[in-house]
N, C-alpha and C positions, 0 to 999 in steps of 0.2 A: 635335431629333427624333431623331438617335444616341443622345443619353443617354435618351431616352425608352426607347426600342429595348431599349436593355442594362439598364432598370430593369427591364421585362418580363418578360428572359430570366432577371436574375437572381431574381424574384419564382418562376417556373414551376421552377428548381432550388430553393431553397427548401423550396417544397410535392413536390418529389421528395423530399429529405432527411425533409421529415417523415413522408410516408407510406409511407418506405421502400422508393419503387421505383427510388432513385439512395443508394447505402451509404454512398460515399467520406465525405461530410460535410465535403469540401474545395471550399472554392468558388474556382475554377480563375479568373483573367484574362480576361473576357468582352471580344474585342476583336469592332467592330463595324465593316464596312468595307462601302467602294462597291461591287457586282462588277464584274471584267473585263468582264462585257458588258449592255446594259443591259437585256436581254430575261432576264435571269435574277432582277428587282427590283429595289429600290429596296437592299437593305439585303443582308448576308447576315455570319451568323457561324459562326464555325469550333470554339466551346466544348464541342462532342460529342467532337469529336477529342484536346481536353484532357485531359477528363477518360475515356477510352478505357484509361490505363492503369490508373488508379485502380480504376476499377468495374469491370474485365476482362470488359468488352463489345464488338459491334463501335461505333464511333463511330456509324453509323444506328440502331442498336438505340434509344441513346442519346439521340439528337436525336428520332427516334419520340415517346418519353418526355418528352421536354420539352415538346415541342410540346405535347401533351396536356394537360401542366401549365400552358402560358399562358396569362391569364385579361388580355382585354385590353376588357373591362366596361367601366370606368372610364374607361379614355383614349378608347378608339371608335377607334383611330388607325391598324389593321390593316386592310389590305384583302384580303390572302391570306397564305399563308405555305407555301412548298413544301421538300421534303428533297430537296436534289441529291447526286450522285456518291458519294462513301463518308458523307457526313454534312452535308454542309454544310446550315445554316438559312437561308433568303432568305428575305425579308420586301418585300411588296407596302404602301406607305403608301395609304391614301385621299386624293382628290383636295381632300377638305373639310380634313381632317387638316394636309395643306402648308399648306393656302390657310389656315389660323389663324396659318401665321410670317408674314402680313401685320399681324397685331393687334400682335406683339413688337414690328414693325417701327416702326411708327407708336408703340406707347407709351415705346418706349426713345428713338425721332429718332435726331440725332447720337451717342449713345452704343450704337446697338445696333451690337454685334462686342466691345462693353469688356467682361471678366470683371473677376472679384477673385482670380485664383488666386493671383498675389504677395503678397499678403495684406499688402501694409504693407509688405513687409521692405525694408530699402536694398540698394540694388547701384549700382555707382561704372562709368561706361563710360567708358574713355579713349578717345579716335577723330581723326583727327588728326596732333596732335603734331607738324606738322611743324618742320622746323628753321629759326630764321628768316634766313635765307640767301636767298632769294629767292622771288619769286610762288609760287602754288599751283602748282602742275603736276595733272594731268587723274589722276595715280594717289591724288595729295592730296583731289580731287575726287570721285573713287569711295571712298575711305575715309569721306569726310565725310557721303555720301548715307548709304551702311550702314548707320555709325556714329550719326546723326542718327536716323532708320526705326529702327534694332534701341530706341531711347533712346526714340522713340516707342509702338512697340509693346509696349515693357518696360512704360511706362506705362498704355497702355491692358488693359493684364491685369492692372491693380491693386500694381506694384511702383511704390516711394520712389526715381525714380532721381537720382540725379547725375550731370551730364555733364562731364569735364573734359578739358581740354588739357594736355599737358605740351611745355614750351618745352627744347628742349636748345640753352640759350645760354651753353654752355663746350665747352673741346674745340678740337680741330684745325680743325675745319668752319670754328667761330667765329674764330677766328686769321685762317685764308684769308681770308673776311670782309672783315675790317679791312683789311686790307694791301693786299687789290683795292682797297674804299674809298678810300684814303690815296694808290694809285698812280693812282686818276684825281684826286684832290686834287691829286697833284702834275704833273699833266699826261703822265702816263705811261698811254699807250694800249697794249690787248693784241698783243703781235708785237715791244713793244720789250725788251729783253735782260733790261732792270730788271723786267721786269712779272712779281710773285709767282707759282712754282708752284704749280700748281693755282689758280689764282687764278679768280673768278670774270667774268666775261666779257659779261655781260648789260648789255644800253642801261639797264636801272634802278639798276645801279652808279653810272654817271655820275649818275644824280636823285637817290638818294642822297649823292655827294659833294658835288653842286651845292647841295643845302638842306644840308649839313653849310659850307659854306662860308661861306653867306649866314646862318647860326649860326639858324634855323630851330628853333622849338618842338614838340615832337609829345609826345601825348598818347595812351599806349599801355595798359589794363587799368588793372597798377595805377603804369607808369613816368610820370614828367614829364619828358623830355630834353630840356635848350637846350643846341644842336650850339655846342663852344667857336670850331671854326671855324681853330684851329689846324692845319695839314697835319702837324706833329709828332708831334702826342698822341697816339698812337694810342689808348692808352686810350679819353680820349673819342671817339675815332670809334669805336669797338666799341661803345662805350655807346648810343651814338646812331646807330649802323646795326642794333644789333638791335633798339629800339625803334622805329626808323621801318618794319623791315619788318613788324617785329610788327603794326604798325600795317596795312601794307597787308594782312595776309594775314588781318586782322579784318575788315576792309573788303570782302573777297573773299567770307568765310564771310558775312556779312551780306547781302548781296548772292545769297548760297544762302539765305538763309535756316535756318541753320545758329548754335544758340547753346550758348555754357557756362554751365554753372555755379563754376566752380573752371579757374582757372590757376595751375600749377606750374611752378617753374623749374630745372634742372640748379644752377643756380651754387647755387642756396641748400640744396642737398644739402649742398656744401662748406662757406658759408659757415656752417653752423648746425651743423657738425661730424656729420651723421650719414651720409658716409662713410667716415670716418675711425672713427666709432662701429661701423659692421656691420664692418670690416674687424677691430677689436680681439675685436669676441664672436665671431667667424669663428675666430680665432688660439685664442683663447681656448676654442672649443668641439674644438678639435683636428682641425679637419678643412681646414687647409693646411699648405704645406710650402716651403721656400727652395730652389729650384734654379736654376744660373747667375744669380746674383745677382736674380733677380725673384721674387716673392710667388706660391704658385699655390693652387688650388683642389682638394679632391680632388673634384669633379663626377662622377665614375665612382661614388661612393660612391654618389651618387641616379642612378644610370641613365644618364648621360652616356656617348659612348663614348673619351671620355678627359678629362684633367684639364686644367685651363685658367688660362690667368696671370692674377692680377688685378691686380698691380703688375709695370708691366716695371720693367727693372734702374734706365732713367733715374729711375724714380720716381713714373712717370704712371700711371695706372689705366685698367686696360681699359674699353671703353665699358659691360659688363654688371655691372662694379661699384656704379656710381651709380642702375642701373635694379634692384639686389637693394634698395638703399637707400631709394629711393621706395614701392618696392610694399611696405616694411614699414613706410612712413608711411603709407601705406594701409589696411593692415591697423591699425595702432595708430587711424587715423581713424575705425577701429567699421567697416568695407566688409569683411565676412566675405564678401561675393558682389564678385568683380568681373571684369569685361570687356572685356580690351584688343582693338581692331579697329585694324589694322597690316597693311601689306603683305606680300606674302607670303617678301620678303626680309629679313624679320626671323623666319622662320620655324628659325633654327640659334639665337634666342638663348632661346626658351621653356626647353629644357632646362636652360642654364645659370642661368636666373633662378631657375626651380622648385629647382633645386639647393641653389642660395645661399641661396633661403627656407628649403627644410628644414635643411639646416645651422647656421641661429640659432637651431634649439630653443626658437622664439616662440611654439609650437601650432598653424604655418597649417598648414592639410592640403594631402595631397599633391594635385598635380594645379589648386592655388590661385597666380594668375589663369586664369580661361578666357581663350581665343583666338578671336579670328574672323580670321585674313588673306584678304585679297583678291586677284586676282592681278592684272595687268594691264592697262592699257586700249590698244587701238591703234584711234588715230582714221583713218578715211578721207573723202576727197573726190573727187569723180571717179574712184572707182574706185584714187586712190592714198595711199600714209599717208600722211599731216601728222604733220612729224617737229620743226619748231621753230617759236617762238614770236617777232613782230616787237620783244615785251619782253626777254623771260629768253633767247633766242637760241638756246639746245641743247634747248628743251622745247618741248608746249605746256601752256598756263596752261588753268585755271581759268575766269578771267576770260576767256580767247578765245572758251571756249564757251559761256559763259554771253551774252557780248553778243552772241555768232554766231547761237546757236538759241534765245536764251531759257530763265529760268529751270528752268520746269516739266519741258521736255524734256529738258534734260541731267542732271534730277534722273530722269525715269522711266527713260531710257538706261542711267545708271550700275545702276540695282535691277533692268535686265529679268533676269540673268542672275544663278544662284548665285553667291558673294562667289567664292569657288573655283576658279572658271570663267574664263576669258579672256574679255574685253570686247574686240569691236568696235563702235565708236561711227561710225553713218556719220552722216556732216554733213548730208551732203544728204536724206537718209531722214529725220533731224531737223527739217529745214525745211520739209520737204513737208507743204502742207495737202491732205491727202487722207486715206482710210480705210486707207491702206500705210503710215502713221504710227501707230505704235502708241499713243501717248499722244495724237494728234490722234484717232484711232478711239474712246479711251477717252472723254475729253473730249467728243465730238461726239456721245455717245450723251447725258450727261447733258444739253447744250445742247438738241438736238434734244426731250427729253422738256419742256424748256424751253417750247419754241417750242412744241409740241401742249396746253400748258395755256394759252398764249396763242387760240391758234386756239381751244380749249375754250371759253372765256370771252369770245372775241365774237360765237358762239355758241348762247353762255347757259350754257352747262353750267359748274359746278362742282364741283371735286376736293372728293370727300365725305370723312367719318371713316369710321372701317371700319366703325362700327354700321348706317352708311348706302351700305355699299359693295357688297351683292347678291357677296359672290366666291364664296357659290356656284354661279352662273355662269360662274366660271372654269376652262374646261376645256378649252381647245384644249391640243394637246403642246405648244407654245409659252408657251401660259400656264403651264403647270405645270412648264416648264423655267426658266424663269424664276424661278416662287417655289421651287424646290427650290434653286438656285443662293442666293435672300436666304437662304434657312433655313440653306444651308453656310459663309456669311460668317463668324458668329463663331468656329468650330471652325479657319476657316484662320487667321484673326489669331492665336487661341491657339499654331498650331501653327509659325506665321512667328516668333512670339514665343520659343517653347521653343527653336525650333531655330537662331534666328538667321538668318534666310532671307526678309528680304525680299522677295526675289523673288515667292515667292510670291503675295504680295497685286497686283502687277505682274499677275500669269497668272490671278488670279480675277475684277480688273475687266476684263481684255481678255476672260474668256470672259464677264461677264456683259454688256458690250457687245455682244456678237458675238450672244448670245440676245436682246438688247434689238430688232438691227437685224433679228434673222430674225424675230420678233414682228411688228416695224412693217410689214415688207414682206409681212406674209400675213395681217395681222389690221388691220381698220378701228375706230381708237380711237372716234370718235363715229359711231355708227350713231344708226337710226331709233328702237332699242330700247334707251330711258331707263335702264333697269336696265343692263343691259351697257354700256354708253358709262361708267356711272357704274362699275363695278365695275372696267374698265380703265383708267382715270383712276387710281382709288387703287391698282393695280399698279405701277402708271408712278411714282404717287408717291414706292412705296418703295423699286421700282429706285437713283429716281433720289436717296433718298436711302441709300443703300449706295454707291452709288458718290463719289456724298461722301467719306462716311466712310470709302473705302478710297484717295480720291487724299488725303484730307487723312491721313492715315497715312503715306503717300510724301512729304507736302507739296509735293502739287502741286495746285493750283487750280482746281476746280470750276466752268468759266464757263458763263455761263445763253445767251450770244449768243457765235456763232461765226462 
C-alpha cells in the first residue's frame, strides 16, 4: 500500500512539472511513513518540505499544488487527503482498498512477504564460528539464532545465500584443549599441580578423554577420526578432541534447526600457505615494518588508532592475520558481499581485518565485510542469574536451554531484542504456557485460529476463497486493524533483511497476535449472517498464513493445537 501511495504522489509531481505549477523538475525521494498519531490518517508524506528549497515556495503551498494533481481514479484507494502543519500530506485509505490486501495473501500463500530485491545476487553469511573447545554456550546460541534468521530473511528477499561456519582449530586454545584431555587421560584432575595452566575443566573433557581411550571413531563434517588411545600422543589427542567437539557442536546446532553450507578450518589457512602468502603480499605492498623483533602492520594508514603486531618476536602470528587470509579467500571465492555475525567482543578485530584487506590492494572495497555484533545474554531463573552448566561447568550451554524450554522458545527469546542490545533470558517466562510468554502468545493465536476453523466445520461452514469471501463486509476497527497489519508484513520482512534486525519480525508477530486476540474478544466469527461469517473466516485464514510465514522466518513452528 505504501508503494501505491508513493506512486500516486510521484505521478502527481510529474503532472506539476508538466503543467509548470512546479518548475524545479527535480524529483526528490518520496518518503511515505505512518503518522505518529493514528487520527492523522494511514500514511504521511513530507515531500513538500523536500521540494521547498528548489521551488522557492512555502511547503504548504507546494503540498496544496501536489494534492491538486493527484489522480486516484485508476487505483481507487484514497479515502481522503489532508494537509497538516507546515506541509505534511496525510492520506486515508478506503476500507475496501485495505481488504484487497487479503487477495494478495491468498494468492501468494506461504510466499506472502517474500520479495526479489536481492535479485539473486550472492551473499555469504558467517555465524556461530565457535572454537571447537567445548559445548556451545548461550552467546553462541544467540549468534546462531540471529545469523540463521538473517540468512532466512536474505533468502526471503531474493538473495543467493551461503551459510558458513569457521572453525578456529589452531592456536593456543586448541593447544590448551589437547593438554586438558591428555591430563584427563592420565588421571589428572583439576586442582592437581600437574593440571595445565588455562586448562578446560568441564565434565565434557572427561567424556572426550574416555572416548579417546576407548578408541572411538568420530565423524564430523569432512573429518573421520579414530582415536589412537595413546595418552602420550598429544597430536592424536588434539585431532580427536577437535573432531569430537565439532560433532557435539554440530548436534547442538541440528537440534536448534541451524544448518551450514560450508565449513572452513583455520588450520587449512596454514597448511595451504594462505597465511604466509598474505604476509608476503603485505610486506611487498610496503605496509609493514619490523620493531622489537616483531613484524607490524601499519593499520593506522587505514583508520586504526595504532599499528598492530602481525608476527610476534617468537614467530607466531596474532589472531587477526589468519582472519585476513580467510576473508581474502572469501573474496576470491566470488563473494562481493559478506556478512559476519559475531559477539560484541569481536568489535576490536573489525578495523584490523578491514585494514589488512585494504593493505592487500586486492580491489576489496572499504567497509568490507559487513558485521552484525550481538551483545551478551543473561539467563535468569527464579529471579536469580544462572551462570554455570552441569556439563560445561563455567557457563550455560545452548543445549541446556533447548532441553529446558524447547527450541521454539529458545529461538524466539534470542531474537526478541535488537542484536546490539543486551538480552535477559527468563527461563521461567519461556516455560510458561500463558499469554505472558511472547512465543506462546504468538503460537496460541495460530492454534486458536485453527480451532475456530474446526468449530466452523462442525457447524457446516467452510473457509471460503477470496472470490466468495464478501470482504466488503469487513469494517469493524478490529477487522481493519488486522488487515492493515497483514498489508505491512512484506515491508517488515524487507526492512528486517536490509537492517539485519530479526527482532522486527518478533515485534510484528506479537502485534498481529495481539490484534487477533482483540478481534476475537470483540467479534463473533460464526454468526447468523452467513456472508459475514465467510468474510471473517477468510480474514482469519489470512492472519494464520502470515503468522505461519513470520514464524517460519524465525525458525519457529506454528502449531495447530496447544
